[in-house]
N, CA, C and O atoms as a DFTB+ gen file, in Angstrom:
648 C
 N C O
     1  1     -93.399     -74.385     -43.309
     2  2     -92.655     -73.825     -44.411
     3  2     -93.020     -74.523     -45.716
     4  3     -93.042     -73.893     -46.774
     5  1     -93.307     -75.821     -45.645
     6  2     -93.610     -76.559     -46.858
     7  2     -94.077     -77.962     -46.549
     8  3     -94.190     -78.365     -45.391
     9  1     -94.348     -78.704     -47.622
    10  2     -94.801     -80.080     -47.475
    11  2     -94.233     -80.911     -48.617
    12  3     -94.170     -80.469     -49.764
    13  1     -93.824     -82.121     -48.273
    14  2     -93.282     -83.049     -49.263
    15  2     -94.438     -83.780     -49.917
    16  3     -95.306     -84.330     -49.239
    17  1     -94.440     -83.778     -51.252
    18  2     -95.521     -84.414     -51.998
    19  2     -95.191     -85.820     -52.454
    20  3     -95.977     -86.432     -53.177
    21  1     -94.057     -86.342     -52.053
    22  2     -93.655     -87.691     -52.468
    23  2     -92.498     -87.626     -53.438
    24  3     -91.887     -86.574     -53.630
    25  1     -92.204     -88.763     -54.048
    26  2     -91.069     -88.865     -54.962
    27  2     -91.332     -88.107     -56.254
    28  3     -92.467     -88.004     -56.720
    29  1     -90.243     -87.577     -56.823
    30  2     -90.284     -86.974     -58.142
    31  2     -89.179     -87.651     -58.936
    32  3     -88.005     -87.304     -58.806
    33  1     -89.558     -88.605     -59.748
    34  2     -88.569     -89.382     -60.486
    35  2     -88.094     -90.563     -59.665
    36  3     -88.705     -90.930     -58.661
    37  1     -86.986     -91.155     -60.112
    38  2     -86.498     -92.392     -59.479
    39  2     -85.142     -92.224     -58.800
    40  3     -84.554     -93.210     -58.354
    41  1     -84.636     -90.990     -58.713
    42  2     -83.290     -90.785     -58.167
    43  2     -83.285     -90.080     -56.811
    44  3     -82.274     -89.494     -56.425
    45  1     -84.398     -90.131     -56.087
    46  2     -84.428     -89.590     -54.739
    47  2     -84.888     -88.151     -54.624
    48  3     -84.905     -87.603     -53.522
    49  1     -85.262     -87.522     -55.729
    50  2     -85.813     -86.174     -55.628
    51  2     -87.235     -86.264     -55.079
    52  3     -87.904     -87.288     -55.212
    53  1     -87.683     -85.169     -54.458
    54  2     -89.045     -85.092     -53.955
    55  2     -89.765     -83.941     -54.631
    56  3     -89.146     -83.008     -55.142
    57  1     -91.081     -84.029     -54.623
    58  2     -91.930     -82.908     -55.024
    59  2     -92.157     -82.117     -53.748
    60  3     -92.597     -82.679     -52.745
    61  1     -91.863     -80.816     -53.768
    62  2     -91.937     -79.985     -52.573
    63  2     -92.846     -78.791     -52.822
    64  3     -92.656     -78.035     -53.775
    65  1     -93.837     -78.635     -51.951
    66  2     -94.723     -77.477     -52.028
    67  2     -94.268     -76.488     -50.964
    68  3     -94.141     -76.844     -49.793
    69  1     -94.024     -75.253     -51.368
    70  2     -93.545     -74.225     -50.459
    71  2     -94.701     -73.354     -49.991
    72  3     -95.564     -72.983     -50.785
    73  1     -94.719     -73.026     -48.695
    74  2     -95.722     -72.138     -48.132
    75  2     -95.124     -70.783     -47.773
    76  3     -95.782     -69.980     -47.112
    77  1     -93.893     -70.513     -48.193
    78  2     -93.252     -69.243     -47.869
    79  2     -93.742     -68.152     -48.816
    80  3     -94.203     -68.440     -49.921
    81  1     -93.641     -66.889     -48.373
    82  2     -94.108     -65.763     -49.189
    83  2     -93.414     -65.767     -50.544
    84  3     -94.068     -65.585     -51.571
    85  1     -92.108     -65.972     -50.562
    86  2     -91.354     -66.176     -51.794
    87  2     -91.082     -67.678     -51.858
    88  3     -90.211     -68.174     -51.144
    89  1     -91.811     -68.404     -52.698
    90  2     -91.707     -69.876     -52.682
    91  2     -90.288     -70.418     -52.782
    92  3     -89.974     -71.428     -52.153
    93  1     -89.429     -69.773     -53.552
    94  2     -88.055     -70.267     -53.694
    95  2     -87.222     -70.076     -52.430
    96  3     -86.180     -70.713     -52.274
    97  1     -87.667     -69.214     -51.536
    98  2     -86.921     -68.933     -50.314
    99  2     -86.948     -70.090     -49.322
   100  3     -86.221     -70.058     -48.328
   101  1     -87.757     -71.098     -49.564
   102  2     -87.835     -72.226     -48.634
   103  2     -86.460     -72.851     -48.392
   104  3     -86.195     -73.351     -47.298
   105  1     -85.603     -72.830     -49.376
   106  2     -84.279     -73.424     -49.237
   107  2     -83.326     -72.541     -48.429
   108  3     -82.235     -72.987     -48.076
   109  1     -83.712     -71.304     -48.130
   110  2     -82.833     -70.352     -47.444
   111  2     -82.939     -70.398     -45.926
   112  3     -82.189     -69.702     -45.242
   113  1     -83.847     -71.197     -45.382
   114  2     -84.081     -71.197     -43.941
   115  2     -83.241     -72.214     -43.187
   116  3     -83.505     -72.501     -42.019
   117  1     -82.237     -72.755     -43.847
   118  2     -81.393     -73.739     -43.190
   119  2     -82.086     -75.082     -43.153
   120  3     -83.063     -75.293     -43.871
   121  1     -81.602     -75.988     -42.337
   122  2     -82.266     -77.279     -42.302
   123  2     -83.705     -77.132     -41.804
   124  3     -83.979     -76.411     -40.846
   125  1     -84.602     -77.829     -42.475
   126  2     -86.011     -77.852     -42.084
   127  2     -86.284     -79.167     -41.379
   128  3     -85.658     -80.187     -41.666
   129  1     -87.235     -79.127     -40.445
   130  2     -87.515     -80.301     -39.633
   131  2     -88.938     -80.795     -39.839
   132  3     -89.829     -80.035     -40.218
   133  1     -89.132     -82.085     -39.580
   134  2     -90.486     -82.633     -39.538
   135  2     -91.186     -82.042     -38.315
   136  3     -90.539     -81.488     -37.426
   137  1     -92.498     -82.166     -38.281
   138  2     -93.272     -81.546     -37.195
   139  2     -92.819     -82.004     -35.813
   140  3     -92.766     -81.200     -34.883
   141  1     -92.496     -83.272     -35.670
   142  2     -92.078     -83.784     -34.362
   143  2     -90.586     -83.585     -34.104
   144  3     -90.095     -83.934     -33.031
   145  1     -89.857     -83.027     -35.077
   146  2     -88.434     -82.754     -34.909
   147  2     -87.540     -83.973     -35.048
   148  3     -86.332     -83.882     -34.826
   149  1     -88.114     -85.110     -35.411
   150  2     -87.322     -86.335     -35.494
   151  2     -86.466     -86.420     -36.759
   152  3     -85.515     -87.199     -36.815
   153  1     -86.807     -85.618     -37.774
   154  2     -86.051     -85.638     -39.022
   155  2     -85.671     -84.211     -39.394
   156  3     -86.437     -83.276     -39.161
   157  1     -84.489     -84.051     -39.971
   158  2     -84.006     -82.745     -40.393
   159  2     -83.431     -82.875     -41.797
   160  3     -82.745     -83.850     -42.107
   161  1     -83.715     -81.882     -42.651
   162  2     -83.295     -81.955     -44.048
   163  2     -82.725     -80.620     -44.524
   164  3     -83.307     -79.564     -44.279
   165  1     -81.596     -80.679     -45.196
   166  2     -81.128     -79.540     -45.973
   167  2     -81.839     -79.637     -47.315
   168  3     -81.937     -80.723     -47.888
   169  1     -82.335     -78.513     -47.821
   170  2     -83.142     -78.497     -49.039
   171  2     -82.363     -77.839     -50.161
   172  3     -81.807     -76.753     -49.992
   173  1     -82.325     -78.507     -51.318
   174  2     -81.754     -77.924     -52.533
   175  2     -82.813     -78.034     -53.627
   176  3     -83.153     -79.134     -54.063
   177  1     -83.330     -76.890     -54.067
   178  2     -84.309     -76.900     -55.148
   179  2     -83.588     -77.193     -56.446
   180  3     -82.536     -76.615     -56.716
   181  1     -84.147     -78.093     -57.259
   182  2     -83.495     -78.432     -58.523
   183  2     -84.188     -77.806     -59.728
   184  3     -83.536     -77.447     -60.708
   185  1     -85.530     -77.675     -59.652
   186  2     -86.255     -77.028     -60.753
   187  2     -87.714     -76.844     -60.355
   188  3     -88.234     -77.580     -59.516
   189  1     -88.375     -75.855     -60.963
   190  2     -89.810     -75.709     -60.706
   191  2     -90.590     -76.826     -61.399
   192  3     -90.232     -77.255     -62.496
   193  1     -91.640     -77.283     -60.761
   194  2     -92.570     -78.253     -61.339
   195  2     -93.975     -77.770     -61.001
   196  3     -94.145     -76.835     -60.218
   197  1     -94.970     -78.403     -61.588
   198  2     -96.347     -78.005     -61.335
   199  2     -96.636     -78.037     -59.831
   200  3     -96.397     -79.045     -59.166
   201  1     -97.146     -76.937     -59.310
   202  2     -97.513     -76.773     -57.901
   203  2     -96.338     -76.936     -56.945
   204  3     -96.515     -77.452     -55.842
   205  1     -95.146     -76.508     -57.344
   206  2     -94.027     -76.541     -56.411
   207  2     -92.687     -76.688     -57.083
   208  3     -92.429     -76.098     -58.132
   209  1     -91.834     -77.485     -56.462
   210  2     -90.467     -77.672     -56.935
   211  2     -90.079     -79.139     -56.852
   212  3     -90.596     -79.891     -56.027
   213  1     -89.168     -79.525     -57.715
   214  2     -88.438     -80.767     -57.508
   215  2     -87.271     -80.364     -56.621
   216  3     -86.663     -79.313     -56.828
   217  1     -86.956     -81.194     -55.634
   218  2     -85.912     -80.830     -54.681
   219  2     -85.158     -82.058     -54.213
   220  3     -85.667     -83.178     -54.235
   221  1     -83.937     -81.815     -53.794
   222  2     -83.136     -82.846     -53.149
   223  2     -83.099     -82.528     -51.657
   224  3     -82.886     -81.384     -51.256
   225  1     -83.311     -83.557     -50.847
   226  2     -83.247     -83.418     -49.402
   227  2     -82.097     -84.263     -48.894
   228  3     -81.913     -85.396     -49.340
   229  1     -81.320     -83.723     -47.963
   230  2     -80.208     -84.490     -47.406
   231  2     -80.717     -85.794     -46.821
   232  3     -81.742     -85.828     -46.139
   233  1     -79.986     -86.870     -47.099
   234  2     -80.343     -88.181     -46.569
   235  2     -81.358     -88.943     -47.387
   236  3     -81.624     -90.110     -47.100
   237  1     -81.937     -88.312     -48.406
   238  2     -82.927     -88.988     -49.255
   239  2     -82.223     -89.394     -50.541
   240  3     -81.853     -88.540     -51.347
   241  1     -82.040     -90.691     -50.732
   242  2     -81.218     -91.176     -51.842
   243  2     -81.990     -91.964     -52.904
   244  3     -81.495     -92.155     -54.014
   245  1     -83.200     -92.422     -52.566
   246  2     -83.911     -93.279     -53.508
   247  2     -85.373     -92.870     -53.606
   248  3     -85.878     -92.093     -52.796
   249  1     -86.028     -93.407     -54.606
   250  2     -87.461     -93.173     -54.772
   251  2     -88.219     -93.675     -53.547
   252  3     -89.186     -93.050     -53.110
   253  1     -87.784     -94.790     -53.001
   254  2     -88.453     -95.349     -51.826
   255  2     -88.303     -94.420     -50.610
   256  3     -89.249     -94.226     -49.847
   257  1     -87.096     -93.848     -50.441
   258  2     -86.883     -92.877     -49.356
   259  2     -87.817     -91.683     -49.538
   260  3     -88.433     -91.218     -48.579
   261  1     -87.918     -91.191     -50.771
   262  2     -88.755     -90.022     -51.064
   263  2     -90.236     -90.349     -50.859
   264  3     -90.969     -89.549     -50.278
   265  1     -90.671     -91.489     -51.319
   266  2     -92.076     -91.882     -51.142
   267  2     -92.445     -92.021     -49.665
   268  3     -93.577     -91.729     -49.280
   269  1     -91.514     -92.458     -48.852
   270  2     -91.779     -92.623     -47.420
   271  2     -92.026     -91.281     -46.728
   272  3     -92.570     -91.244     -45.625
   273  1     -91.633     -90.190     -47.364
   274  2     -91.801     -88.857     -46.775
   275  2     -93.043     -88.127     -47.281
   276  3     -93.263     -86.966     -46.936
   277  1     -93.848     -88.797     -48.093
   278  2     -95.034     -88.151     -48.644
   279  2     -95.907     -87.584     -47.529
   280  3     -96.185     -88.256     -46.536
   281  1     -96.329     -86.350     -47.707
   282  2     -97.200     -85.598     -46.782
   283  2     -96.503     -85.111     -45.515
   284  3     -97.166     -84.579     -44.625
   285  1     -95.184     -85.276     -45.408
   286  2     -94.461     -84.735     -44.254
   287  2     -94.379     -83.223     -44.409
   288  3     -93.941     -82.712     -45.440
   289  1     -94.806     -82.516     -43.369
   290  2     -94.724     -81.056     -43.357
   291  2     -93.367     -80.654     -42.789
   292  3     -92.849     -81.285     -41.868
   293  1     -92.802     -79.587     -43.359
   294  2     -91.479     -79.118     -42.958
   295  2     -91.584     -77.790     -42.223
   296  3     -92.349     -76.907     -42.611
   297  1     -90.803     -77.665     -41.157
   298  2     -90.850     -76.492     -40.294
   299  2     -89.449     -75.943     -40.085
   300  3     -88.459     -76.665     -40.198
   301  1     -89.384     -74.647     -39.777
   302  2     -88.131     -73.999     -39.389
   303  2     -88.326     -73.446     -37.988
   304  3     -89.423     -73.002     -37.649
   305  1     -87.284     -73.464     -37.169
   306  2     -87.408     -72.874     -35.837
   307  2     -87.764     -71.388     -35.939
   308  3     -87.316     -70.692     -36.850
   309  1     -88.560     -70.925     -35.009
   310  2     -89.062     -69.551     -35.014
   311  2     -87.931     -68.524     -35.122
   312  3     -88.081     -67.511     -35.805
   313  1     -86.809     -68.778     -34.457
   314  2     -85.717     -67.794     -34.457
   315  2     -85.092     -67.582     -35.834
   316  3     -84.397     -66.588     -36.044
   317  1     -85.325     -68.496     -36.772
   318  2     -84.792     -68.320     -38.130
   319  2     -85.741     -67.571     -39.043
   320  3     -85.376     -67.247     -40.173
   321  1     -86.950     -67.289     -38.583
   322  2     -87.923     -66.594     -39.420
   323  2     -87.698     -65.087     -39.345
   324  3     -87.331     -64.564     -38.292
   325  1     -87.915     -64.391     -40.456
   326  2     -87.709     -62.939     -40.441
   327  2     -88.792     -62.220     -39.635
   328  3     -89.918     -62.701     -39.508
   329  1     -88.424     -61.063     -39.098
   330  2     -89.392     -60.204     -38.413
   331  2     -90.363     -59.672     -39.459
   332  3     -89.951     -59.294     -40.557
   333  1     -91.651     -59.641     -39.124
   334  2     -92.668     -59.183     -40.070
   335  2     -93.070     -57.747     -39.780
   336  3     -92.959     -57.287     -38.644
   337  1     -93.543     -57.027     -40.811
   338  2     -94.107     -55.697     -40.558
   339  2     -95.328     -55.815     -39.646
   340  3     -95.876     -56.902     -39.466
   341  1     -95.748     -54.686     -39.072
   342  2     -96.855     -54.685     -38.106
   343  2     -98.157     -55.243     -38.649
   344  3     -98.965     -55.759     -37.876
   345  1     -98.389     -55.159     -39.944
   346  2     -99.672     -55.602     -40.503
   347  2     -99.605     -56.988     -41.145
   348  3    -100.506     -57.364     -41.895
   349  1     -98.548     -57.750     -40.858
   350  2     -98.426     -59.115     -41.356
   351  2     -98.226     -60.053     -40.178
   352  3     -97.653     -59.677     -39.155
   353  1     -98.717     -61.304     -40.340
   354  2     -98.688     -62.252     -39.238
   355  2     -98.352     -63.639     -39.752
   356  3     -98.723     -64.015     -40.863
   357  1     -97.648     -64.389     -38.929
   358  2     -97.449     -65.798     -39.232
   359  2     -98.730     -66.547     -38.888
   360  3     -99.375     -66.266     -37.877
   361  1     -99.086     -67.494     -39.734
   362  2    -100.307     -68.272     -39.504
   363  2    -100.303     -68.887     -38.104
   364  3    -101.329     -68.899     -37.424
   365  1     -99.156     -69.393     -37.680
   366  2     -99.066     -70.034     -36.365
   367  2     -99.425     -69.074     -35.238
   368  3     -99.905     -69.509     -34.191
   369  1     -99.203     -67.772     -35.433
   370  2     -99.545     -66.787     -34.404
   371  2    -101.044     -66.522     -34.346
   372  3    -101.559     -66.107     -33.308
   373  1    -101.742     -66.754     -35.442
   374  2    -103.180     -66.491     -35.494
   375  2    -104.005     -67.661     -34.955
   376  3    -105.073     -67.462     -34.377
   377  1    -103.506     -68.872     -35.148
   378  2    -104.249     -70.058     -34.729
   379  2    -104.373     -70.061     -33.211
   380  3    -103.388     -69.919     -32.487
   381  1    -105.599     -70.224     -32.755
   382  2    -105.884     -70.238     -31.327
   383  2    -106.374     -68.918     -30.769
   384  3    -106.887     -68.883     -29.651
   385  1    -106.230     -67.821     -31.519
   386  2    -106.700     -66.530     -31.027
   387  2    -108.217     -66.543     -30.846
   388  3    -108.939     -67.150     -31.636
   389  1    -108.690     -65.871     -29.805
   390  2    -110.121     -65.689     -29.619
   391  2    -110.604     -64.656     -30.630
   392  3    -109.916     -63.673     -30.905
   393  1    -111.786     -64.886     -31.175
   394  2    -112.389     -63.966     -32.139
   395  2    -113.592     -63.306     -31.465
   396  3    -114.524     -63.979     -31.025
   397  1    -113.549     -61.977     -31.397
   398  2    -114.639     -61.232     -30.787
   399  2    -115.203     -60.262     -31.814
   400  3    -114.471     -59.741     -32.655
   401  1    -116.528     -60.018     -31.740
   402  2    -117.091     -59.017     -32.649
   403  2    -116.839     -57.632     -32.061
   404  3    -116.319     -57.513     -30.952
   405  1    -117.202     -56.600     -32.791
   406  2    -116.914     -55.233     -32.364
   407  2    -117.656     -54.857     -31.093
   408  3    -117.309     -53.859     -30.461
   409  1    -118.663     -55.618     -30.698
   410  2    -119.399     -55.385     -29.454
   411  2    -118.852     -56.166     -28.272
   412  3    -119.380     -56.066     -27.165
   413  1    -117.784     -56.954     -28.497
   414  2    -117.172     -57.711     -27.410
   415  2    -117.738     -59.098     -27.203
   416  3    -117.399     -59.756     -26.219
   417  1    -118.599     -59.567     -28.109
   418  2    -119.179     -60.903     -28.003
   419  2    -118.234     -61.909     -28.659
   420  3    -117.754     -61.685     -29.770
   421  1    -117.973     -63.007     -27.972
   422  2    -117.084     -64.036     -28.509
   423  2    -117.756     -64.770     -29.667
   424  3    -118.892     -65.231     -29.550
   425  1    -117.041     -64.870     -30.778
   426  2    -117.520     -65.596     -31.953
   427  2    -116.864     -66.973     -32.063
   428  3    -117.287     -67.804     -32.867
   429  1    -115.827     -67.213     -31.251
   430  2    -115.107     -68.481     -31.299
   431  2    -113.614     -68.258     -31.241
   432  3    -113.136     -67.271     -30.682
   433  1    -112.880     -69.197     -31.834
   434  2    -111.420     -69.047     -31.908
   435  2    -110.935     -69.519     -33.270
   436  3    -111.597     -70.309     -33.942
   437  1    -109.765     -69.020     -33.669
   438  2    -109.190     -69.352     -34.973
   439  2    -108.689     -70.795     -34.917
   440  3    -107.801     -71.133     -34.134
   441  1    -109.274     -71.623     -35.756
   442  2    -108.911     -73.041     -35.829
   443  2    -107.800     -73.260     -36.855
   444  3    -106.900     -74.073     -36.643
   445  1    -107.871     -72.519     -37.982
   446  2    -106.893     -72.682     -39.060
   447  2    -106.883     -71.432     -39.919
   448  3    -107.823     -70.637     -39.899
   449  1    -105.806     -71.271     -40.674
   450  2    -105.711     -70.209     -41.664
   451  2    -105.593     -70.909     -43.016
   452  3    -104.676     -71.699     -43.246
   453  1    -106.530     -70.606     -43.895
   454  2    -106.591     -71.262     -45.203
   455  2    -106.350     -70.239     -46.300
   456  3    -106.658     -69.059     -46.133
   457  1    -105.806     -70.685     -47.412
   458  2    -105.676     -69.805     -48.565
   459  2    -105.926     -70.630     -49.810
   460  3    -105.188     -71.565     -50.120
   461  1    -106.979     -70.266     -50.513
   462  2    -107.338     -70.964     -51.744
   463  2    -107.221     -70.041     -52.944
   464  3    -107.866     -70.264     -53.969
   465  1    -106.399     -69.005     -52.820
   466  2    -106.156     -68.148     -53.974
   467  2    -106.278     -66.677     -53.697
   468  3    -105.260     -65.987     -53.636
   469  1    -107.481     -66.160     -53.524
   470  2    -107.693     -64.717     -53.470
   471  2    -107.173     -64.077     -52.184
   472  3    -106.458     -63.076     -52.238
   473  1    -107.518     -64.637     -51.049
   474  2    -107.105     -64.063     -49.770
   475  2    -107.079     -65.147     -48.712
   476  3    -107.648     -66.223     -48.898
   477  1    -106.418     -64.860     -47.602
   478  2    -106.448     -65.802     -46.495
   479  2    -107.844     -65.822     -45.884
   480  3    -108.530     -64.801     -45.828
   481  1    -108.248     -67.000     -45.428
   482  2    -109.511     -67.165     -44.722
   483  2    -109.203     -67.723     -43.339
   484  3    -108.402     -68.647     -43.199
   485  1    -109.838     -67.163     -42.326
   486  2    -109.713     -67.694     -40.983
   487  2    -110.852     -68.673     -40.759
   488  3    -112.021     -68.313     -40.902
   489  1    -110.521     -69.899     -40.410
   490  2    -111.551     -70.871     -40.056
   491  2    -111.813     -70.703     -38.570
   492  3    -110.925     -70.912     -37.744
   493  1    -113.048     -70.320     -38.237
   494  2    -113.407     -70.003     -36.866
   495  2    -114.258     -71.128     -36.288
   496  3    -115.330     -71.438     -36.807
   497  1    -113.769     -71.738     -35.204
   498  2    -114.540     -72.740     -34.463
   499  2    -115.495     -71.976     -33.554
   500  3    -115.070     -71.201     -32.697
   501  1    -116.784     -72.203     -33.753
   502  2    -117.791     -71.454     -33.009
   503  2    -118.063     -72.116     -31.661
   504  3    -118.100     -73.343     -31.566
   505  1    -118.256     -71.297     -30.612
   506  2    -118.466     -71.866     -29.284
   507  2    -119.750     -72.693     -29.212
   508  3    -120.789     -72.302     -29.744
   509  1    -119.656     -73.845     -28.544
   510  2    -120.819     -74.700     -28.345
   511  2    -121.345     -75.353     -29.604
   512  3    -122.493     -75.797     -29.638
   513  1    -120.519     -75.419     -30.650
   514  2    -120.961     -75.982     -31.920
   515  2    -119.809     -76.717     -32.582
   516  3    -118.640     -76.401     -32.360
   517  1    -120.153     -77.691     -33.390
   518  2    -119.114     -78.368     -34.170
   519  2    -118.906     -77.679     -35.516
   520  3    -118.023     -78.065     -36.282
   521  1    -119.708     -76.670     -35.802
   522  2    -119.593     -75.944     -37.076
   523  2    -118.481     -74.908     -37.018
   524  3    -118.127     -74.394     -35.957
   525  1    -117.951     -74.626     -38.188
   526  2    -116.965     -73.561     -38.307
   527  2    -117.476     -72.543     -39.315
   528  3    -118.356     -72.830     -40.128
   529  1    -116.904     -71.350     -39.243
   530  2    -117.228     -70.288     -40.190
   531  2    -115.932     -69.837     -40.841
   532  3    -114.869     -69.900     -40.225
   533  1    -116.017     -69.384     -42.078
   534  2    -114.844     -68.873     -42.790
   535  2    -114.953     -67.359     -42.865
   536  3    -115.887     -66.811     -43.451
   537  1    -113.978     -66.698     -42.262
   538  2    -113.939     -65.244     -42.196
   539  2    -112.789     -64.738     -43.049
   540  3    -111.648     -65.145     -42.830
   541  1    -113.053     -63.852     -44.029
   542  2    -111.950     -63.304     -44.826
   543  2    -110.978     -62.554     -43.906
   544  3    -111.399     -61.780     -43.046
   545  1    -109.701     -62.788     -44.094
   546  2    -108.698     -62.098     -43.280
   547  2    -108.277     -60.827     -44.013
   548  3    -107.194     -60.743     -44.593
   549  1    -109.166     -59.850     -43.966
   550  2    -108.936     -58.535     -44.577
   551  2    -109.080     -57.476     -43.485
   552  3    -109.631     -57.749     -42.418
   553  1    -108.587     -56.282     -43.752
   554  2    -108.713     -55.178     -42.781
   555  2    -110.179     -54.847     -42.498
   556  3    -110.528     -54.468     -41.380
   557  1    -111.032     -54.991     -43.511
   558  2    -112.450     -54.686     -43.326
   559  2    -113.115     -55.689     -42.387
   560  3    -113.893     -55.301     -41.515
   561  1    -112.817     -56.963     -42.559
   562  2    -113.455     -58.005     -41.755
   563  2    -112.745     -58.231     -40.419
   564  3    -113.368     -58.672     -39.453
   565  1    -111.455     -57.934     -40.362
   566  2    -110.674     -58.115     -39.134
   567  2    -109.847     -56.845     -38.913
   568  3    -108.666     -56.805     -39.256
   569  1    -110.470     -55.807     -38.338
   570  2    -109.753     -54.537     -38.186
   571  2    -108.658     -54.554     -37.119
   572  3    -107.747     -53.727     -37.166
   573  1    -108.729     -55.489     -36.150
   574  2    -107.751     -55.479     -35.066
   575  2    -107.244     -56.885     -34.777
   576  3    -108.028     -57.816     -34.592
   577  1    -105.929     -57.026     -34.740
   578  2    -105.290     -58.261     -34.293
   579  2    -104.398     -57.876     -33.119
   580  3    -103.471     -57.082     -33.271
   581  1    -104.681     -58.439     -31.954
   582  2    -103.929     -58.139     -30.741
   583  2    -103.295     -59.436     -30.246
   584  3    -103.887     -60.167     -29.452
   585  1    -102.076     -59.711     -30.730
   586  2    -101.402     -60.955     -30.365
   587  2    -101.119     -61.006     -28.868
   588  3    -101.227     -62.068     -28.254
   589  1    -100.755     -59.866     -28.273
   590  2    -100.427     -59.843     -26.850
   591  2    -101.634     -60.238     -25.996
   592  3    -101.481     -60.920     -24.983
   593  1    -102.816     -59.815     -26.397
   594  2    -104.032     -60.142     -25.652
   595  2    -104.630     -61.479     -26.080
   596  3    -105.555     -61.977     -25.437
   597  1    -104.109     -62.069     -27.168
   598  2    -104.607     -63.359     -27.627
   599  2    -105.968     -63.294     -28.283
   600  3    -106.758     -64.232     -28.178
   601  1    -106.250     -62.175     -28.969
   602  2    -107.558     -62.071     -29.617
   603  2    -107.484     -61.187     -30.852
   604  3    -106.534     -60.435     -31.067
   605  1    -108.526     -61.316     -31.642
   606  2    -108.711     -60.405     -32.763
   607  2    -110.151     -59.932     -32.732
   608  3    -111.042     -60.622     -32.235
   609  1    -110.361     -58.738     -33.275
   610  2    -111.691     -58.158     -33.343
   611  2    -112.161     -58.287     -34.782
   612  3    -111.452     -57.914     -35.716
   613  1    -113.362     -58.819     -34.948
   614  2    -113.913     -59.050     -36.281
   615  2    -115.157     -58.206     -36.498
   616  3    -115.963     -58.009     -35.589
   617  1    -115.295     -57.717     -37.709
   618  2    -116.508     -57.051     -38.184
   619  2    -116.949     -57.837     -39.411
   620  3    -116.795     -57.377     -40.543
   621  1    -117.503     -59.036     -39.178
   622  2    -117.755     -59.960     -40.283
   623  2    -118.852     -59.490     -41.232
   624  3    -119.803     -58.830     -40.813
   625  1    -118.718     -59.830     -42.497
   626  2    -119.807     -59.570     -43.443
   627  2    -121.059     -60.321     -42.986
   628  3    -120.965     -61.353     -42.320
   629  1    -122.206     -59.805     -43.342
   630  2    -123.488     -60.410     -42.961
   631  2    -123.546     -61.867     -43.436
   632  3    -123.103     -62.204     -44.534
   633  1    -124.104     -62.709     -42.575
   634  2    -124.352     -64.096     -42.951
   635  2    -123.285     -65.081     -42.582
   636  3    -123.526     -66.286     -42.661
   637  1    -122.112     -64.635     -42.180
   638  2    -121.024     -65.567     -41.878
   639  2    -121.263     -66.332     -40.584
   640  3    -120.974     -67.526     -40.510
   641  1    -121.784     -65.663     -39.573
   642  2    -121.970     -66.309     -38.275
   643  2    -123.444     -66.550     -37.957
   644  3    -123.817     -66.595     -36.784
   645  1    -124.283     -66.705     -38.971
   646  2    -125.711     -66.970     -38.751
   647  2    -125.976     -68.424     -38.486
   648  3    -127.126     -68.814     -38.281
């Protein structure tokens, strides 16, 4: 859902980067947890700041408390997430899917979903190689996503898997 960027000021606020479709909605998902579930925080956004928000987290009272949380990623339990339309997917559902070309040849599996502005990119770990390829996550390049079968069908632009 988001990531803590460290302290913002000296009164226990944190810099918070939201990964939700509506960035301000991060505070609406109830308490958010650290990846291992050992910490839980109620989030109150206080104001927008460059690349995110200044926020108050329950239990964080000082700059030192906030600094100790730098780079902690925040998660919400799956049952609190809204149902998505058929053509939208949670990144967590895509990671690990097998990637096959339109001829049925395995191209690898989805290692990560990245977004650097224009569109999501699927980072594909190629079989028998330490190299990865970046595949645009568009209808043209990925015409089929079959979560039940654990795979997606790709029609990659020329040169991506060379």
